[in-house]
N, CA, C and O atoms as a GROMACS GRO file, in nm:
protein
  472
    1MET      N    1   4.949   8.284   8.828
    1MET     CA    2   5.080   8.248   8.780
    1MET      C    3   5.133   8.362   8.693
    1MET      O    4   5.059   8.417   8.611
    2SER      N    5   5.258   8.397   8.712
    2SER     CA    6   5.321   8.506   8.640
    2SER      C    7   5.374   8.460   8.505
    2SER      O    8   5.409   8.343   8.488
    3ASN      N    9   5.380   8.552   8.411
    3ASN     CA   10   5.438   8.523   8.281
    3ASN      C   11   5.586   8.561   8.275
    3ASN      O   12   5.648   8.555   8.168
    4ASP      N   13   5.642   8.600   8.387
    4ASP     CA   14   5.781   8.642   8.393
    4ASP      C   15   5.871   8.519   8.385
    4ASP      O   16   5.869   8.437   8.476
    5PRO      N   17   5.950   8.503   8.274
    5PRO     CA   18   6.035   8.384   8.259
    5PRO      C   19   6.148   8.376   8.361
    5PRO      O   20   6.206   8.269   8.381
    6THR      N   21   6.181   8.487   8.425
    6THR     CA   22   6.289   8.484   8.524
    6THR      C   23   6.238   8.449   8.662
    6THR      O   24   6.317   8.435   8.756
    7GLY      N   25   6.107   8.435   8.677
    7GLY     CA   26   6.051   8.405   8.807
    7GLY      C   27   6.064   8.520   8.904
    7GLY      O   28   6.060   8.501   9.026
    8GLY      N   29   6.078   8.642   8.851
    8GLY     CA   30   6.089   8.760   8.935
    8GLY      C   31   6.230   8.789   8.982
    8GLY      O   32   6.253   8.886   9.054
    9ALA      N   33   6.325   8.705   8.942
    9ALA     CA   34   6.463   8.727   8.984
    9ALA      C   35   6.520   8.850   8.913
    9ALA      O   36   6.490   8.876   8.797
   10VAL      N   37   6.602   8.922   8.984
   10VAL     CA   38   6.667   9.040   8.928
   10VAL      C   39   6.808   9.000   8.886
   10VAL      O   40   6.882   8.937   8.962
   11ALA      N   41   6.846   9.038   8.765
   11ALA     CA   42   6.979   9.006   8.714
   11ALA      C   43   7.084   9.082   8.796
   11ALA      O   44   7.064   9.199   8.829
   12PRO      N   45   7.194   9.016   8.829
   12PRO     CA   46   7.299   9.088   8.903
   12PRO      C   47   7.361   9.196   8.815
   12PRO      O   48   7.364   9.182   8.693
   13PRO      N   49   7.410   9.302   8.877
   13PRO     CA   50   7.473   9.408   8.797
   13PRO      C   51   7.598   9.354   8.728
   13PRO      O   52   7.662   9.262   8.780
   14PRO      N   53   7.633   9.409   8.613
   14PRO     CA   54   7.754   9.363   8.545
   14PRO      C   55   7.877   9.386   8.632
   14PRO      O   56   7.886   9.485   8.705
   15GLN      N   57   7.971   9.293   8.624
   15GLN     CA   58   8.095   9.304   8.701
   15GLN      C   59   8.188   9.406   8.635
   15GLN      O   60   8.186   9.423   8.513
   16PRO      N   61   8.270   9.474   8.714
   16PRO     CA   62   8.366   9.568   8.655
   16PRO      C   63   8.466   9.493   8.567
   16PRO      O   64   8.492   9.375   8.587
   17THR      N   65   8.521   9.564   8.471
   17THR     CA   66   8.627   9.510   8.387
   17THR      C   67   8.751   9.596   8.404
   17THR      O   68   8.743   9.716   8.432
   18ILE      N   69   8.866   9.533   8.388
   18ILE     CA   70   8.995   9.601   8.403
   18ILE      C   71   9.055   9.617   8.264
   18ILE      O   72   9.051   9.524   8.183
   19HIS      N   73   9.112   9.734   8.238
   19HIS     CA   74   9.166   9.764   8.105
   19HIS      C   75   9.303   9.831   8.116
   19HIS      O   76   9.336   9.893   8.216
   20GLU      N   77   9.381   9.815   8.008
   20GLU     CA   78   9.501   9.897   7.993
   20GLU      C   79   9.455  10.041   7.992
   20GLU      O   80   9.344  10.071   7.949
   21ALA      N   81   9.539  10.133   8.040
   21ALA     CA   82   9.503  10.274   8.042
   21ALA      C   83   9.621  10.360   8.000
   21ALA      O   84   9.737  10.327   8.025
   22ASP      N   85   9.588  10.470   7.934
   22ASP     CA   86   9.686  10.571   7.896
   22ASP      C   87   9.628  10.707   7.931
   22ASP      O   88   9.511  10.735   7.906
   23ARG      N   89   9.711  10.791   7.990
   23ARG     CA   90   9.669  10.928   8.023
   23ARG      C   91   9.708  11.022   7.911
   23ARG      O   92   9.811  11.004   7.846
   24THR      N   93   9.626  11.123   7.888
   24THR     CA   94   9.662  11.226   7.792
   24THR      C   95   9.763  11.320   7.857
   24THR      O   96   9.776  11.324   7.979
   25THR      N   97   9.833  11.393   7.775
   25THR     CA   98   9.930  11.488   7.825
   25THR      C   99   9.888  11.632   7.797
   25THR      O  100   9.969  11.724   7.808
   26ASN      N  101   9.762  11.651   7.759
   26ASN     CA  102   9.716  11.784   7.718
   26ASN      C  103   9.637  11.857   7.826
   26ASN      O  104   9.566  11.953   7.795
   27LEU      N  105   9.647  11.814   7.951
   27LEU     CA  106   9.578  11.876   8.064
   27LEU      C  107   9.426  11.866   8.058
   27LEU      O  108   9.356  11.943   8.124
   28SER      N  109   9.373  11.773   7.979
   28SER     CA  110   9.229  11.749   7.978
   28SER      C  111   9.191  11.650   8.088
   28SER      O  112   9.076  11.646   8.131
   29GLY      N  113   9.287  11.569   8.131
   29GLY     CA  114   9.260  11.468   8.233
   29GLY      C  115   9.203  11.339   8.178
   29GLY      O  116   9.175  11.247   8.254
   30ILE      N  117   9.185  11.331   8.047
   30ILE     CA  118   9.125  11.212   7.987
   30ILE      C  119   9.213  11.090   8.008
   30ILE      O  120   9.335  11.095   7.993
   31VAL      N  121   9.148  10.979   8.045
   31VAL     CA  122   9.213  10.849   8.054
   31VAL      C  123   9.154  10.765   7.942
   31VAL      O  124   9.032  10.748   7.935
   32TYR      N  125   9.240  10.712   7.856
   32TYR     CA  126   9.195  10.624   7.749
   32TYR      C  127   9.208  10.479   7.793
   32TYR      O  128   9.306  10.442   7.858
   33TYR      N  129   9.109  10.397   7.758
   33TYR     CA  130   9.118  10.255   7.792
   33TYR      C  131   9.145  10.172   7.667
   33TYR      O  132   9.106  10.209   7.556
   34GLY      N  133   9.212  10.060   7.689
   34GLY     CA  134   9.246   9.968   7.581
   34GLY      C  135   9.196   9.828   7.611
   34GLY      O  136   9.083   9.810   7.655
   35ALA      N  137   9.282   9.731   7.587
   35ALA     CA  138   9.246   9.590   7.599
   35ALA      C  139   9.204   9.552   7.741
   35ALA      O  140   9.251   9.610   7.839
   36VAL      N  141   9.115   9.455   7.748
   36VAL     CA  142   9.072   9.400   7.876
   36VAL      C  143   9.186   9.317   7.936
   36VAL      O  144   9.256   9.246   7.864
   37LEU      N  145   9.202   9.329   8.067
   37LEU     CA  146   9.306   9.256   8.139
   37LEU      C  147   9.245   9.167   8.247
   37LEU      O  148   9.137   9.196   8.298
   38THR      N  149   9.315   9.060   8.281
   38THR     CA  150   9.279   8.983   8.399
   38THR      C  151   9.334   9.056   8.521
   38THR      O  152   9.412   9.150   8.507
   39PHE      N  153   9.294   9.014   8.638
   39PHE     CA  154   9.345   9.075   8.760
   39PHE      C  155   9.497   9.063   8.766
   39PHE      O  156   9.566   9.161   8.794
   40ASP      N  157   9.548   8.944   8.738
   40ASP     CA  158   9.694   8.922   8.743
   40ASP      C  159   9.768   9.005   8.639
   40ASP      O  160   9.877   9.055   8.667
   41GLU      N  161   9.711   9.020   8.521
   41GLU     CA  162   9.773   9.104   8.418
   41GLU      C  163   9.775   9.250   8.461
   41GLU      O  164   9.871   9.323   8.435
   42ALA      N  165   9.668   9.294   8.528
   42ALA     CA  166   9.661   9.432   8.577
   42ALA      C  167   9.767   9.456   8.683
   42ALA      O  168   9.832   9.561   8.683
   43VAL      N  169   9.785   9.361   8.774
   43VAL     CA  170   9.886   9.376   8.878
   43VAL      C  171  10.026   9.381   8.815
   43VAL      O  172  10.109   9.462   8.855
   44ALA      N  173  10.050   9.296   8.716
   44ALA     CA  174  10.180   9.296   8.648
   44ALA      C  175  10.203   9.428   8.575
   44ALA      O  176  10.314   9.481   8.576
   45ARG      N  177  10.099   9.480   8.512
   45ARG     CA  178  10.111   9.609   8.442
   45ARG      C  179  10.143   9.720   8.540
   45ARG      O  180  10.228   9.805   8.514
   46ARG      N  181  10.074   9.720   8.654
   46ARG     CA  182  10.103   9.822   8.757
   46ARG      C  183  10.244   9.806   8.812
   46ARG      O  184  10.312   9.905   8.838
   47ALA      N  185  10.288   9.681   8.831
   47ALA     CA  186  10.423   9.657   8.882
   47ALA      C  187  10.529   9.711   8.787
   47ALA      O  188  10.639   9.747   8.828
   48ALA      N  189  10.494   9.717   8.658
   48ALA     CA  190  10.584   9.771   8.557
   48ALA      C  191  10.575   9.924   8.547
   48ALA      O  192  10.640   9.984   8.462
   49GLY      N  193  10.494   9.986   8.633
   49GLY     CA  194  10.482  10.131   8.634
   49GLY      C  195  10.383  10.187   8.535
   49GLY      O  196  10.386  10.307   8.506
   50GLU      N  197  10.296  10.103   8.482
   50GLU     CA  198  10.197  10.148   8.384
   50GLU      C  199  10.061  10.165   8.452
   50GLU      O  200  10.041  10.122   8.565
   51ASP      N  201   9.969  10.228   8.380
   51ASP     CA  202   9.836  10.258   8.433
   51ASP      C  203   9.735  10.152   8.391
   51ASP      O  204   9.748  10.089   8.286
   52VAL      N  205   9.632  10.135   8.476
   52VAL     CA  206   9.516  10.054   8.442
   52VAL      C  207   9.392  10.132   8.483
   52VAL      O  208   9.400  10.227   8.561
   53VAL      N  209   9.277  10.092   8.429
   53VAL     CA  210   9.151  10.157   8.466
   53VAL      C  211   9.045  10.049   8.485
   53VAL      O  212   9.036   9.955   8.406
   54VAL      N  213   8.965  10.064   8.590
   54VAL     CA  214   8.854   9.974   8.619
   54VAL      C  215   8.728  10.041   8.570
   54VAL      O  216   8.698  10.154   8.608
   55ARG      N  217   8.653   9.970   8.485
   55ARG     CA  218   8.533  10.027   8.423
   55ARG      C  219   8.409   9.947   8.460
   55ARG      O  220   8.417   9.826   8.482
   56GLY      N  221   8.297  10.015   8.468
   56GLY     CA  222   8.170   9.950   8.493
   56GLY      C  223   8.070  10.050   8.549
   56GLY      O  224   8.107  10.161   8.585
   57PRO      N  225   7.943  10.010   8.555
   57PRO     CA  226   7.839  10.102   8.599
   57PRO      C  227   7.833  10.125   8.750
   57PRO      O  228   7.769  10.221   8.794
   58ASP      N  229   7.897  10.040   8.829
   58ASP     CA  230   7.889  10.050   8.975
   58ASP      C  231   8.019  10.111   9.029
   58ASP      O  232   8.121  10.042   9.041
   59GLY      N  233   8.015  10.238   9.061
   59GLY     CA  234   8.134  10.308   9.108
   59GLY      C  235   8.194  10.248   9.234
   59GLY      O  236   8.316  10.247   9.249
   60VAL      N  237   8.111  10.198   9.324
   60VAL     CA  238   8.161  10.137   9.447
   60VAL      C  239   8.238  10.009   9.415
   60VAL      O  240   8.346   9.986   9.469
   61ALA      N  241   8.182   9.925   9.328
   61ALA     CA  242   8.250   9.802   9.288
   61ALA      C  243   8.380   9.835   9.213
   61ALA      O  244   8.481   9.767   9.231
   62ASN      N  245   8.377   9.939   9.131
   62ASN     CA  246   8.498   9.980   9.058
   62ASN      C  247   8.607  10.023   9.155
   62ASN      O  248   8.722   9.984   9.141
   63ARG      N  249   8.570  10.105   9.255
   63ARG     CA  250   8.668  10.151   9.354
   63ARG      C  251   8.725  10.034   9.433
   63ARG      O  252   8.845  10.028   9.459
   64ARG      N  253   8.640   9.941   9.471
   64ARG     CA  254   8.684   9.825   9.548
   64ARG      C  255   8.786   9.743   9.469
   64ARG      O  256   8.890   9.704   9.523
   65LEU      N  257   8.757   9.717   9.342
   65LEU     CA  258   8.848   9.638   9.259
   65LEU      C  259   8.979   9.715   9.233
   65LEU      O  260   9.086   9.655   9.233
   66ALA      N  261   8.970   9.845   9.211
   66ALA     CA  262   9.090   9.926   9.190
   66ALA      C  263   9.180   9.919   9.314
   66ALA      O  264   9.302   9.907   9.303
   67TYR      N  265   9.119   9.926   9.432
   67TYR     CA  266   9.196   9.916   9.556
   67TYR      C  267   9.264   9.779   9.566
   67TYR      O  268   9.380   9.771   9.605
   68GLN      N  269   9.192   9.673   9.533
   68GLN     CA  270   9.249   9.538   9.541
   68GLN      C  271   9.370   9.522   9.448
   68GLN      O  272   9.469   9.459   9.484
   69ILE      N  273   9.361   9.580   9.329
   69ILE     CA  274   9.473   9.574   9.235
   69ILE      C  275   9.594   9.645   9.296
   69ILE      O  276   9.705   9.591   9.298
   70GLU      N  277   9.572   9.765   9.345
   70GLU     CA  278   9.683   9.844   9.401
   70GLU      C  279   9.738   9.778   9.527
   70GLU      O  280   9.859   9.781   9.549
   71ALA      N  281   9.652   9.720   9.610
   71ALA     CA  282   9.696   9.655   9.733
   71ALA      C  283   9.778   9.530   9.705
   71ALA      O  284   9.858   9.488   9.789
   72ALA      N  285   9.760   9.468   9.589
   72ALA     CA  286   9.837   9.350   9.553
   72ALA      C  287   9.985   9.384   9.530
   72ALA      O  288  10.070   9.296   9.533
   73LEU      N  289  10.015   9.512   9.508
   73LEU     CA  290  10.153   9.557   9.486
   73LEU      C  291  10.224   9.592   9.616
   73LEU      O  292  10.344   9.572   9.630
   74GLY      N  293  10.148   9.643   9.709
   74GLY     CA  294  10.203   9.693   9.834
   74GLY      C  295  10.102   9.789   9.895
   74GLY      O  296   9.988   9.794   9.850
   75PRO      N  297  10.143   9.864   9.996
   75PRO     CA  298  10.046   9.953  10.060
   75PRO      C  299  10.003  10.068   9.969
   75PRO      O  300  10.085  10.151   9.929
   76PRO      N  301   9.873  10.072   9.935
   76PRO     CA  302   9.826  10.184   9.853
   76PRO      C  303   9.800  10.308   9.936
   76PRO      O  304   9.772  10.300  10.056
   77ASP      N  305   9.810  10.421   9.872
   77ASP     CA  306   9.771  10.547   9.935
   77ASP      C  307   9.619  10.548   9.944
   77ASP      O  308   9.552  10.466   9.883
   78ARG      N  309   9.566  10.641  10.020
   78ARG     CA  310   9.420  10.656  10.026
   78ARG      C  311   9.367  10.690   9.888
   78ARG      O  312   9.443  10.729   9.799
   79VAL      N  313   9.238  10.676   9.871
   79VAL     CA  314   9.179  10.708   9.741
   79VAL      C  315   9.211  10.853   9.706
   79VAL      O  316   9.203  10.942   9.790
   80GLN      N  317   9.247  10.875   9.581
   80GLN     CA  318   9.280  11.008   9.532
   80GLN      C  319   9.163  11.059   9.448
   80GLN      O  320   9.127  10.999   9.347
   81ALA      N  321   9.104  11.168   9.491
   81ALA     CA  322   8.998  11.231   9.413
   81ALA      C  323   9.060  11.282   9.283
   81ALA      O  324   9.181  11.301   9.275
   82PRO      N  325   8.977  11.304   9.181
   82PRO     CA  326   9.032  11.358   9.056
   82PRO      C  327   9.104  11.490   9.084
   82PRO      O  328   9.047  11.581   9.144
   83HIS      N  329   9.227  11.500   9.041
   83HIS     CA  330   9.306  11.621   9.066
   83HIS      C  331   9.267  11.731   8.967
   83HIS      O  332   9.266  11.710   8.846
   84ARG      N  333   9.235  11.847   9.020
   84ARG     CA  334   9.199  11.961   8.935
   84ARG      C  335   9.311  11.992   8.837
   84ARG      O  336   9.285  12.028   8.722
   85SER      N  337   9.434  11.979   8.883
   85SER     CA  338   9.548  12.013   8.797
   85SER      C  339   9.564  11.916   8.680
   85SER      O  340   9.630  11.948   8.581
   86ALA      N  341   9.502  11.798   8.690
   86ALA     CA  342   9.510  11.699   8.581
   86ALA      C  343   9.415  11.736   8.467
   86ALA      O  344   9.440  11.702   8.352
   87GLY      N  345   9.306  11.804   8.499
   87GLY     CA  346   9.210  11.844   8.398
   87GLY      C  347   9.069  11.806   8.435
   87GLY      O  348   9.048  11.729   8.528
   88PRO      N  349   8.972  11.860   8.362
   88PRO     CA  350   8.831  11.841   8.397
   88PRO      C  351   8.778  11.698   8.379
   88PRO      O  352   8.675  11.663   8.437
   89ALA      N  353   8.846  11.617   8.302
   89ALA     CA  354   8.799  11.479   8.278
   89ALA      C  355   8.877  11.377   8.363
   89ALA      O  356   8.865  11.257   8.339
   90ALA      N  357   8.955  11.423   8.459
   90ALA     CA  358   9.036  11.333   8.541
   90ALA      C  359   8.950  11.235   8.619
   90ALA      O  360   8.835  11.264   8.653
   91LEU      N  361   9.006  11.117   8.645
   91LEU     CA  362   8.935  11.011   8.718
   91LEU      C  363   8.994  10.994   8.858
   91LEU      O  364   9.112  11.023   8.880
   92PRO      N  365   8.911  10.946   8.952
   92PRO     CA  366   8.967  10.910   9.082
   92PRO      C  367   9.060  10.790   9.064
   92PRO      O  368   9.049  10.716   8.966
   93HIS      N  369   9.150  10.771   9.159
   93HIS     CA  370   9.250  10.665   9.141
   93HIS      C  371   9.319  10.630   9.272
   93HIS      O  372   9.304  10.697   9.374
   94PHE      N  373   9.396  10.522   9.264
   94PHE     CA  374   9.486  10.482   9.371
   94PHE      C  375   9.627  10.478   9.314
   94PHE      O  376   9.646  10.462   9.193
   95HIS      N  377   9.726  10.493   9.400
   95HIS     CA  378   9.865  10.468   9.365
   95HIS      C  379   9.934  10.422   9.492
   95HIS      O  380   9.876  10.425   9.600
   96GLN      N  381  10.056  10.380   9.479
   96GLN     CA  382  10.130  10.331   9.594
   96GLN      C  383  10.163  10.444   9.690
   96GLN      O  384  10.193  10.556   9.648
   97LEU      N  385  10.158  10.414   9.817
   97LEU     CA  386  10.194  10.511   9.920
   97LEU      C  387  10.336  10.560   9.898
   97LEU      O  388  10.366  10.678   9.918
   98SER      N  389  10.424  10.470   9.857
   98SER     CA  390  10.564  10.505   9.832
   98SER      C  391  10.585  10.572   9.696
   98SER      O  392  10.692  10.628   9.669
   99ARG      N  393  10.483  10.567   9.612
   99ARG     CA  394  10.488  10.615   9.473
   99ARG      C  395  10.581  10.530   9.387
   99ARG      O  396  10.620  10.570   9.277
  100ASN      N  397  10.618  10.411   9.438
  100ASN     CA  398  10.702  10.319   9.362
  100ASN      C  399  10.634  10.183   9.360
  100ASN      O  400  10.619  10.122   9.466
  101PRO      N  401  10.592  10.134   9.245
  101PRO     CA  402  10.616  10.186   9.112
  101PRO      C  403  10.527  10.308   9.083
  101PRO      O  404  10.424  10.330   9.146
  102ILE      N  405  10.573  10.385   8.985
  102ILE     CA  406  10.492  10.498   8.941
  102ILE      C  407  10.365  10.444   8.875
  102ILE      O  408  10.353  10.323   8.855
  103GLY      N  409  10.274  10.529   8.842
  103GLY     CA  410  10.151  10.488   8.774
  103GLY      C  411  10.031  10.492   8.866
  103GLY      O  412  10.041  10.524   8.985
  104HIS      N  413   9.916  10.458   8.807
  104HIS     CA  414   9.788  10.471   8.876
  104HIS      C  415   9.695  10.356   8.841
  104HIS      O  416   9.704  10.295   8.735
  105THR      N  417   9.604  10.329   8.933
  105THR     CA  418   9.489  10.244   8.905
  105THR      C  419   9.368  10.336   8.912
  105THR      O  420   9.320  10.370   9.020
  106PHE      N  421   9.320  10.376   8.796
  106PHE     CA  422   9.204  10.464   8.784
  106PHE      C  423   9.076  10.382   8.794
  106PHE      O  424   9.078  10.260   8.774
  107TYR      N  425   8.966  10.449   8.825
  107TYR     CA  426   8.836  10.382   8.820
  107TYR      C  427   8.727  10.481   8.784
  107TYR      O  428   8.735  10.600   8.815
  108GLU      N  429   8.624  10.428   8.718
  108GLU     CA  430   8.511  10.510   8.677
  108GLU      C  431   8.411  10.522   8.791
  108GLU      O  432   8.392  10.429   8.870
  109VAL      N  433   8.349  10.638   8.798
  109VAL     CA  434   8.246  10.664   8.898
  109VAL      C  435   8.155  10.774   8.845
  109VAL      O  436   8.202  10.872   8.787
  110GLY      N  437   8.025  10.757   8.864
  110GLY     CA  438   7.929  10.858   8.819
  110GLY      C  439   7.944  10.888   8.672
  110GLY      O  440   7.942  10.798   8.588
  111THR      N  441   7.960  11.015   8.640
  111THR     CA  442   7.973  11.056   8.500
  111THR      C  443   8.119  11.063   8.457
  111THR      O  444   8.148  11.093   8.342
  112ARG      N  445   8.210  11.035   8.547
  112ARG     CA  446   8.353  11.034   8.513
  112ARG      C  447   8.388  10.899   8.453
  112ARG      O  448   8.390  10.797   8.522
  113ARG      N  449   8.415  10.900   8.322
  113ARG     CA  450   8.437  10.777   8.246
  113ARG      C  451   8.565  10.784   8.165
  113ARG      O  452   8.605  10.891   8.118
  114ALA      N  453   8.628  10.668   8.150
  114ALA     CA  454   8.741  10.658   8.059
  114ALA      C  455   8.686  10.658   7.916
  114ALA      O  456   8.567  10.631   7.894
  115ARG      N  457   8.770  10.688   7.822
  115ARG     CA  458   8.727  10.692   7.682
  115ARG      C  459   8.805  10.589   7.602
  115ARG      O  460   8.920  10.556   7.632
  116ARG      N  461   8.738  10.539   7.499
  116ARG     CA  462   8.802  10.438   7.414
  116ARG      C  463   8.926  10.497   7.349
  116ARG      O  464   8.924  10.611   7.301
  117ARG      N  465   9.031  10.420   7.348
  117ARG     CA  466   9.157  10.464   7.289
  117ARG      C  467   9.134  10.492   7.140
  117ARG      O  468   9.077  10.407   7.070
  118PRO      N  469   9.177  10.609   7.090
  118PRO     CA  470   9.156  10.640   6.948
  118PRO      C  471   9.241  10.552   6.857
  118PRO      O  472   9.235  10.566   6.734
   0.00000   0.00000   0.00000
């Protein structure tokens, strides 16, 4: 008999969280995250032309949720790799194919992370 109180079960990975996001204007590419949002709040924020960021340890889950947020507005463009022109800390993201509304749904992947809003 095992002494493992979980019975050998593995805990599921933490679910991604959605946050308000602000981009820096200093060409560093940093995305700052703020308050946690629900899915519906994130869609409303994007519809208003503002940015959101999906955070969590699983980059694939983050990308999937970011796509779902953007798709709730209309047809999203393909995934956008971090743009070199945005800066070294830029995050991958989605935006609308039409670019209307403006703004982005960023997501964390690998070592590319949003930073807490100062």
